[in-house]
PyMOL CGO cylinders between C-alpha atoms (Angstrom):
from pymol import cmd
from pymol.cgo import CYLINDER

trace = [
    CYLINDER, -15.29, -14.04, 22.40, -11.88, -15.40, 20.50, 0.3, 1, 1, 1, 1, 1, 1,
    CYLINDER, -11.88, -15.40, 20.50, -10.04, -13.11, 18.09, 0.3, 1, 1, 1, 1, 1, 1,
    CYLINDER, -10.04, -13.11, 18.09, -11.42, -14.82, 15.00, 0.3, 1, 1, 1, 1, 1, 1,
    CYLINDER, -11.42, -14.82, 15.00, -14.96, -14.22, 15.98, 0.3, 1, 1, 1, 1, 1, 1,
    CYLINDER, -14.96, -14.22, 15.98, -14.35, -10.61, 17.07, 0.3, 1, 1, 1, 1, 1, 1,
    CYLINDER, -14.35, -10.61, 17.07, -12.59, -10.07, 13.73, 0.3, 1, 1, 1, 1, 1, 1,
    CYLINDER, -12.59, -10.07, 13.73, -15.62, -11.60, 11.92, 0.3, 1, 1, 1, 1, 1, 1,
    CYLINDER, -15.62, -11.60, 11.92, -17.90, -9.14, 13.73, 0.3, 1, 1, 1, 1, 1, 1,
    CYLINDER, -17.90, -9.14, 13.73, -15.62, -6.02, 13.15, 0.3, 1, 1, 1, 1, 1, 1,
    CYLINDER, -15.62, -6.02, 13.15, -15.47, -6.95, 9.38, 0.3, 1, 1, 1, 1, 1, 1,
    CYLINDER, -15.47, -6.95, 9.38, -19.12, -7.16, 9.33, 0.3, 1, 1, 1, 1, 1, 1,
    CYLINDER, -19.12, -7.16, 9.33, -19.40, -3.62, 10.92, 0.3, 1, 1, 1, 1, 1, 1,
    CYLINDER, -19.40, -3.62, 10.92, -16.76, -2.30, 8.51, 0.3, 1, 1, 1, 1, 1, 1,
    CYLINDER, -16.76, -2.30, 8.51, -18.92, -3.31, 5.48, 0.3, 1, 1, 1, 1, 1, 1,
    CYLINDER, -18.92, -3.31, 5.48, -22.14, -2.18, 6.95, 0.3, 1, 1, 1, 1, 1, 1,
    CYLINDER, -22.14, -2.18, 6.95, -20.59, 1.03, 7.78, 0.3, 1, 1, 1, 1, 1, 1,
    CYLINDER, -20.59, 1.03, 7.78, -19.65, 1.59, 4.26, 0.3, 1, 1, 1, 1, 1, 1,
    CYLINDER, -19.65, 1.59, 4.26, -23.12, 0.79, 3.00, 0.3, 1, 1, 1, 1, 1, 1,
    CYLINDER, -23.12, 0.79, 3.00, -24.68, 3.12, 5.44, 0.3, 1, 1, 1, 1, 1, 1,
    CYLINDER, -24.68, 3.12, 5.44, -21.93, 5.88, 5.50, 0.3, 1, 1, 1, 1, 1, 1,
    CYLINDER, -21.93, 5.88, 5.50, -21.58, 5.39, 9.20, 0.3, 1, 1, 1, 1, 1, 1,
    CYLINDER, -21.58, 5.39, 9.20, -18.63, 7.71, 10.05, 0.3, 1, 1, 1, 1, 1, 1,
    CYLINDER, -18.63, 7.71, 10.05, -19.17, 7.31, 13.76, 0.3, 1, 1, 1, 1, 1, 1,
    CYLINDER, -19.17, 7.31, 13.76, -18.60, 3.65, 13.85, 0.3, 1, 1, 1, 1, 1, 1,
    CYLINDER, -18.60, 3.65, 13.85, -15.55, 4.04, 11.32, 0.3, 1, 1, 1, 1, 1, 1,
    CYLINDER, -15.55, 4.04, 11.32, -14.12, 6.46, 13.89, 0.3, 1, 1, 1, 1, 1, 1,
    CYLINDER, -14.12, 6.46, 13.89, -14.20, 3.54, 16.31, 0.3, 1, 1, 1, 1, 1, 1,
    CYLINDER, -14.20, 3.54, 16.31, -12.72, 0.88, 13.91, 0.3, 1, 1, 1, 1, 1, 1,
    CYLINDER, -12.72, 0.88, 13.91, -9.73, 2.83, 12.11, 0.3, 1, 1, 1, 1, 1, 1,
    CYLINDER, -9.73, 2.83, 12.11, -6.48, 3.38, 13.49, 0.3, 1, 1, 1, 1, 1, 1,
    CYLINDER, -6.48, 3.38, 13.49, -4.92, 6.82, 13.79, 0.3, 1, 1, 1, 1, 1, 1,
    CYLINDER, -4.92, 6.82, 13.79, -2.43, 6.00, 11.10, 0.3, 1, 1, 1, 1, 1, 1,
    CYLINDER, -2.43, 6.00, 11.10, -5.00, 4.14, 8.87, 0.3, 1, 1, 1, 1, 1, 1,
    CYLINDER, -5.00, 4.14, 8.87, -4.50, 4.27, 5.04, 0.3, 1, 1, 1, 1, 1, 1,
    CYLINDER, -4.50, 4.27, 5.04, -6.59, 3.14, 2.26, 0.3, 1, 1, 1, 1, 1, 1,
    CYLINDER, -6.59, 3.14, 2.26, -5.85, 2.49, -1.51, 0.3, 1, 1, 1, 1, 1, 1,
    CYLINDER, -5.85, 2.49, -1.51, -9.18, 3.36, -3.29, 0.3, 1, 1, 1, 1, 1, 1,
    CYLINDER, -9.18, 3.36, -3.29, -10.09, 1.57, -6.66, 0.3, 1, 1, 1, 1, 1, 1,
    CYLINDER, -10.09, 1.57, -6.66, -9.00, 4.58, -8.55, 0.3, 1, 1, 1, 1, 1, 1,
    CYLINDER, -9.00, 4.58, -8.55, -5.49, 4.17, -7.40, 0.3, 1, 1, 1, 1, 1, 1,
    CYLINDER, -5.49, 4.17, -7.40, -5.46, 7.08, -4.97, 0.3, 1, 1, 1, 1, 1, 1,
    CYLINDER, -5.46, 7.08, -4.97, -4.08, 6.55, -1.41, 0.3, 1, 1, 1, 1, 1, 1,
    CYLINDER, -4.08, 6.55, -1.41, -6.19, 8.41, 1.49, 0.3, 1, 1, 1, 1, 1, 1,
    CYLINDER, -6.19, 8.41, 1.49, -5.35, 8.83, 5.15, 0.3, 1, 1, 1, 1, 1, 1,
    CYLINDER, -5.35, 8.83, 5.15, -7.91, 8.27, 7.90, 0.3, 1, 1, 1, 1, 1, 1,
    CYLINDER, -7.91, 8.27, 7.90, -9.15, 11.88, 7.80, 0.3, 1, 1, 1, 1, 1, 1,
    CYLINDER, -9.15, 11.88, 7.80, -9.94, 11.78, 4.03, 0.3, 1, 1, 1, 1, 1, 1,
    CYLINDER, -9.94, 11.78, 4.03, -11.32, 8.35, 4.31, 0.3, 1, 1, 1, 1, 1, 1,
    CYLINDER, -11.32, 8.35, 4.31, -13.93, 9.41, 6.81, 0.3, 1, 1, 1, 1, 1, 1,
    CYLINDER, -13.93, 9.41, 6.81, -14.69, 12.45, 4.56, 0.3, 1, 1, 1, 1, 1, 1,
    CYLINDER, -14.69, 12.45, 4.56, -15.34, 10.05, 1.66, 0.3, 1, 1, 1, 1, 1, 1,
    CYLINDER, -15.34, 10.05, 1.66, -17.22, 7.60, 3.82, 0.3, 1, 1, 1, 1, 1, 1,
    CYLINDER, -17.22, 7.60, 3.82, -19.65, 10.53, 4.82, 0.3, 1, 1, 1, 1, 1, 1,
    CYLINDER, -19.65, 10.53, 4.82, -20.77, 10.78, 1.36, 0.3, 1, 1, 1, 1, 1, 1,
    CYLINDER, -20.77, 10.78, 1.36, -24.04, 8.65, 0.68, 0.3, 1, 1, 1, 1, 1, 1,
    CYLINDER, -24.04, 8.65, 0.68, -22.97, 5.55, -1.33, 0.3, 1, 1, 1, 1, 1, 1,
    CYLINDER, -22.97, 5.55, -1.33, -24.73, 4.95, -4.61, 0.3, 1, 1, 1, 1, 1, 1,
    CYLINDER, -24.73, 4.95, -4.61, -24.66, 1.16, -4.55, 0.3, 1, 1, 1, 1, 1, 1,
    CYLINDER, -24.66, 1.16, -4.55, -27.03, -0.99, -2.50, 0.3, 1, 1, 1, 1, 1, 1,
    CYLINDER, -27.03, -0.99, -2.50, -27.06, -4.46, -1.02, 0.3, 1, 1, 1, 1, 1, 1,
    CYLINDER, -27.06, -4.46, -1.02, -23.26, -4.48, -0.35, 0.3, 1, 1, 1, 1, 1, 1,
    CYLINDER, -23.26, -4.48, -0.35, -22.32, -7.88, 1.04, 0.3, 1, 1, 1, 1, 1, 1,
    CYLINDER, -22.32, -7.88, 1.04, -18.76, -9.46, 1.86, 0.3, 1, 1, 1, 1, 1, 1,
    CYLINDER, -18.76, -9.46, 1.86, -18.44, -13.00, 0.60, 0.3, 1, 1, 1, 1, 1, 1,
    CYLINDER, -18.44, -13.00, 0.60, -15.68, -15.65, 0.71, 0.3, 1, 1, 1, 1, 1, 1,
    CYLINDER, -15.68, -15.65, 0.71, -14.26, -13.86, 3.83, 0.3, 1, 1, 1, 1, 1, 1,
    CYLINDER, -14.26, -13.86, 3.83, -10.77, -15.16, 4.80, 0.3, 1, 1, 1, 1, 1, 1,
    CYLINDER, -10.77, -15.16, 4.80, -9.28, -14.22, 8.18, 0.3, 1, 1, 1, 1, 1, 1,
    CYLINDER, -9.28, -14.22, 8.18, -5.65, -14.72, 8.61, 0.3, 1, 1, 1, 1, 1, 1,
    CYLINDER, -5.65, -14.72, 8.61, -4.55, -14.30, 12.27, 0.3, 1, 1, 1, 1, 1, 1,
    CYLINDER, -4.55, -14.30, 12.27, -0.94, -13.84, 13.04, 0.3, 1, 1, 1, 1, 1, 1,
    CYLINDER, -0.94, -13.84, 13.04, -0.79, -13.01, 16.70, 0.3, 1, 1, 1, 1, 1, 1,
    CYLINDER, -0.79, -13.01, 16.70, -1.55, -9.19, 17.10, 0.3, 1, 1, 1, 1, 1, 1,
    CYLINDER, -1.55, -9.19, 17.10, -1.93, -8.89, 13.28, 0.3, 1, 1, 1, 1, 1, 1,
    CYLINDER, -1.93, -8.89, 13.28, -4.59, -10.02, 10.93, 0.3, 1, 1, 1, 1, 1, 1,
    CYLINDER, -4.59, -10.02, 10.93, -5.21, -9.79, 7.30, 0.3, 1, 1, 1, 1, 1, 1,
    CYLINDER, -5.21, -9.79, 7.30, -8.91, -10.12, 6.04, 0.3, 1, 1, 1, 1, 1, 1,
    CYLINDER, -8.91, -10.12, 6.04, -9.46, -10.97, 2.25, 0.3, 1, 1, 1, 1, 1, 1,
    CYLINDER, -9.46, -10.97, 2.25, -12.87, -11.03, 0.78, 0.3, 1, 1, 1, 1, 1, 1,
    CYLINDER, -12.87, -11.03, 0.78, -15.03, -10.32, -2.26, 0.3, 1, 1, 1, 1, 1, 1,
    CYLINDER, -15.03, -10.32, -2.26, -17.99, -7.89, -2.57, 0.3, 1, 1, 1, 1, 1, 1,
    CYLINDER, -17.99, -7.89, -2.57, -21.24, -7.97, -4.24, 0.3, 1, 1, 1, 1, 1, 1,
    CYLINDER, -21.24, -7.97, -4.24, -23.63, -5.07, -4.70, 0.3, 1, 1, 1, 1, 1, 1,
    CYLINDER, -23.63, -5.07, -4.70, -26.16, -3.44, -7.03, 0.3, 1, 1, 1, 1, 1, 1,
    CYLINDER, -26.16, -3.44, -7.03, -25.23, -0.38, -9.02, 0.3, 1, 1, 1, 1, 1, 1,
    CYLINDER, -25.23, -0.38, -9.02, -27.67, 2.46, -9.19, 0.3, 1, 1, 1, 1, 1, 1,
    CYLINDER, -27.67, 2.46, -9.19, -29.02, 1.27, -12.64, 0.3, 1, 1, 1, 1, 1, 1,
    CYLINDER, -29.02, 1.27, -12.64, -29.53, -2.16, -11.07, 0.3, 1, 1, 1, 1, 1, 1,
    CYLINDER, -29.53, -2.16, -11.07, -26.72, -3.93, -12.77, 0.3, 1, 1, 1, 1, 1, 1,
    CYLINDER, -26.72, -3.93, -12.77, -24.62, -6.27, -10.58, 0.3, 1, 1, 1, 1, 1, 1,
    CYLINDER, -24.62, -6.27, -10.58, -21.29, -4.96, -9.15, 0.3, 1, 1, 1, 1, 1, 1,
    CYLINDER, -21.29, -4.96, -9.15, -18.46, -6.90, -7.55, 0.3, 1, 1, 1, 1, 1, 1,
    CYLINDER, -18.46, -6.90, -7.55, -14.87, -6.28, -6.08, 0.3, 1, 1, 1, 1, 1, 1,
    CYLINDER, -14.87, -6.28, -6.08, -12.39, -7.47, -3.56, 0.3, 1, 1, 1, 1, 1, 1,
    CYLINDER, -12.39, -7.47, -3.56, -10.87, -5.94, -0.53, 0.3, 1, 1, 1, 1, 1, 1,
    CYLINDER, -10.87, -5.94, -0.53, -7.89, -6.84, 1.75, 0.3, 1, 1, 1, 1, 1, 1,
    CYLINDER, -7.89, -6.84, 1.75, -8.07, -5.08, 5.19, 0.3, 1, 1, 1, 1, 1, 1,
    CYLINDER, -8.07, -5.08, 5.19, -5.20, -5.21, 7.65, 0.3, 1, 1, 1, 1, 1, 1,
    CYLINDER, -5.20, -5.21, 7.65, -6.00, -5.16, 11.45, 0.3, 1, 1, 1, 1, 1, 1,
    CYLINDER, -6.00, -5.16, 11.45, -3.71, -4.81, 14.42, 0.3, 1, 1, 1, 1, 1, 1,
    CYLINDER, -3.71, -4.81, 14.42, -4.43, -5.35, 18.09, 0.3, 1, 1, 1, 1, 1, 1,
    CYLINDER, -4.43, -5.35, 18.09, -3.34, -2.13, 19.95, 0.3, 1, 1, 1, 1, 1, 1,
    CYLINDER, -3.34, -2.13, 19.95, -3.75, -1.54, 23.55, 0.3, 1, 1, 1, 1, 1, 1,
    CYLINDER, -3.75, -1.54, 23.55, -6.09, -4.74, 23.57, 0.3, 1, 1, 1, 1, 1, 1,
    CYLINDER, -6.09, -4.74, 23.57, -8.34, -3.55, 20.78, 0.3, 1, 1, 1, 1, 1, 1,
    CYLINDER, -8.34, -3.55, 20.78, -8.51, -4.60, 17.12, 0.3, 1, 1, 1, 1, 1, 1,
    CYLINDER, -8.51, -4.60, 17.12, -8.14, -1.50, 14.83, 0.3, 1, 1, 1, 1, 1, 1,
    CYLINDER, -8.14, -1.50, 14.83, -8.14, -1.53, 11.11, 0.3, 1, 1, 1, 1, 1, 1,
    CYLINDER, -8.14, -1.53, 11.11, -4.58, -0.04, 10.00, 0.3, 1, 1, 1, 1, 1, 1,
    CYLINDER, -4.58, -0.04, 10.00, -4.81, -0.49, 6.17, 0.3, 1, 1, 1, 1, 1, 1,
    CYLINDER, -4.81, -0.49, 6.17, -7.36, -1.28, 3.50, 0.3, 1, 1, 1, 1, 1, 1,
    CYLINDER, -7.36, -1.28, 3.50, -7.10, -1.97, -0.35, 0.3, 1, 1, 1, 1, 1, 1,
    CYLINDER, -7.10, -1.97, -0.35, -10.15, -1.93, -2.54, 0.3, 1, 1, 1, 1, 1, 1,
    CYLINDER, -10.15, -1.93, -2.54, -10.84, -3.04, -6.08, 0.3, 1, 1, 1, 1, 1, 1,
    CYLINDER, -10.84, -3.04, -6.08, -13.93, -3.14, -8.17, 0.3, 1, 1, 1, 1, 1, 1,
]
cmd.load_cgo(trace, "trace")
């Protein structure tokens, strides 16, 4: 599998893990020095991101759309927008940018920035 196809799969896993609160999969996807900028402006490290991920999400039908993967050697940036349903049934949307680095032959997410 080439790098682009691998990142497509990893991005899909990342989004599915958000929807299903799959901390175990995130432990495999995230670098030890991972940082995430949340929609509320807070910056969390890997440990706190895993804690917030463990809480069941209130949205449903989370999907990544218009995914753009920019490969730069052992570094990649993924830009996408999201769509989902809010608890009251209204449509929700946002954007995210994830930064991935190949470390010891594995792609790991090192940074995420999420907006809603």
